[in-house]
N, C-alpha and C positions, 0 to 999 in steps of 0.2 A: 591305751590302745583305742578305746571307744571315742575319745575326743580328738586324738591325733590323726586317726585314720577312719573317718566315718564311712568310707566306701567299703571297709571290711565287715561292717555290720556286726561288731563285737558288742555283746551285752554289757552295759556300764555297771551292772550289779553282779557281775560274774565273780565267783570265788577266786581270789588272787593268790591264796596260800599254796605252797608246794612242800612236799616232804621227799627227800632223796637220800641216797646212799652213794658214797664215793670211795675210791681208793687212789692213793697218790704217793709221791715220794719227793724228797728234797735232795738235790745234789749240791754238796758243800764245796765252795771255792773260797776259802778264807772267810771274809766277812760277807761275801755274797752267796746266795743260795738260789739255784734254779728250781722252780716248783712246777710240777705237773700233776694233774688229777684227771681222772675219768669218772664220771658220775652218771647215775640213772635216777629219774624221778619216779618214786613209788606212788605218790599222790600228785596228780597234775590235772586238775579239772578243766582248765582252759587249754584248748588245742591251739596254742600259739606257735610253738616250735616243737621239734622232736624231743622225746624223753631223754635221750642220751646227750651228754654235754662234756666238754673238756674245759679245764682251766689251766693256763700256762702263764708263767710270769717269773718275777725275781723278787727276792727279799734281801734287804741289806740290814745287817746287825749293826746298829749304831752304838750299842753298849752291850754288856753281858745279858741284860734283860729287855731292852727296847729295840724294836725293829720297825722298818718301814717296808711296805710292799706295794707292788703294782702287778695286777693280774688281768688277763683277758679271758672272759668266759664266752665260749662259743658253742654252737650246735652245728657240727661239721664245719662248713665254710661260712656260716651265718653268725656274725658276732652279736651277742646279746648285751654285753656291757663291759666296761673297763672299771676295775675295782682298784681304788687307791686307799691305803690304810696305814695306820700306825698301831702297833701292838705291844703288849707286855707279856713276856714269857717267864713262867715261874721256874 
């Protein structure tokens, strides 16, 4: 933020770590899962966006243990990031 938006006057040495809690669910549709989560940051030292966030997206089960996912994380109507991942489920 400090280098990308110098007009915001963000401290480049600010603490970037966050600790949060969330609740969510997965709606199963065969190999596809619709994922939604609602979260709250307990520790959020940088006042960048609001403490409440949502994550919505899909997961696709490629095999019994391997899945691919794409999720959008947003704070109300302001998107923070798009998460793309591959995971292993025990």
